[in-house]
C-alpha angles and dihedrals in degrees: 000000000000121000115225145127136232135172143155137193131202122199101216092201089068100051123104103229096194093051093043093056095049111107094223088060105044096039088066088078107009119073125219091252090053092049088058089062088074089069089073104118089220088067093054092110093051112096111234092239089056089049090054094051092041089061092044091053091050092051092047091049093050091047091054090047092054097037092069088068098033106048095182094052115134118213107247105165095186088063092055102078127201107212102172139021120194108191123208118277090246134024110276116246129221091301140246118318108257140278097046125177121171148135117260130346099262095123096042133090100237140181106225119202138188113218130192120204114174108310094339133090122214135180131218134194120202137189119205118194133164088267108037151359116231123187133184125192131212138168092233132044099249119087094175092115097043118107115209140169140184126197134177115229133202099233132043102204115118097241093053092044091051093049093048097047091050092050089046095055096036092057088054095043091052088060095044101042098034087221126139133220094025120185137171125220130171119243124223090277093054097253120137114248124195122228134182101205104310093337117101112225119215095232119127113214139169130209128198136178136173131162109325097344134084127185143177142190133190133165120248110249 
């Protein structure tokens, strides 16, 4: 079983609801079979535009998870297939007060999905609040040993987002790894790699940012 990390975040304030709900838009990355999942009566309280971006975030998260071990992988969302969505037992509320950093999703109301990509099966766990959708991917159903965090940031430009998400995760990794002088660089495939000084640390991690939110996940070693 490979060890990796993948996550995605969607700032719901930035989405174009009218465009999102147009068939010619969402069918670019959601298959007809996946669209049928929305007919589940347990998803009745989930707006269709949130359903669309929920599936996108799951596909993006799985892609990042696999990309770490397949550097030439091209993102083809229609080839990453959602086969099951298990909604939370009760309708999620406004969401956790930010920032949040914790281990696992045990205390959260999550949408749990099964995802097939090629010959492999993956699992995702998603939080939907009034402000954002955050999704983490794994290759087994338990997220108990997955660290994750979400933070709201003041600016939405890419440079500021990138700086803030790196500071966010590095502060956490310093506590978890007990390493000094931590830094993150991207490898030739675009995946973030952790270093302590000049020493590469075997710690998979995933960064995400969109709009005024940044997020991370990494497995506990």
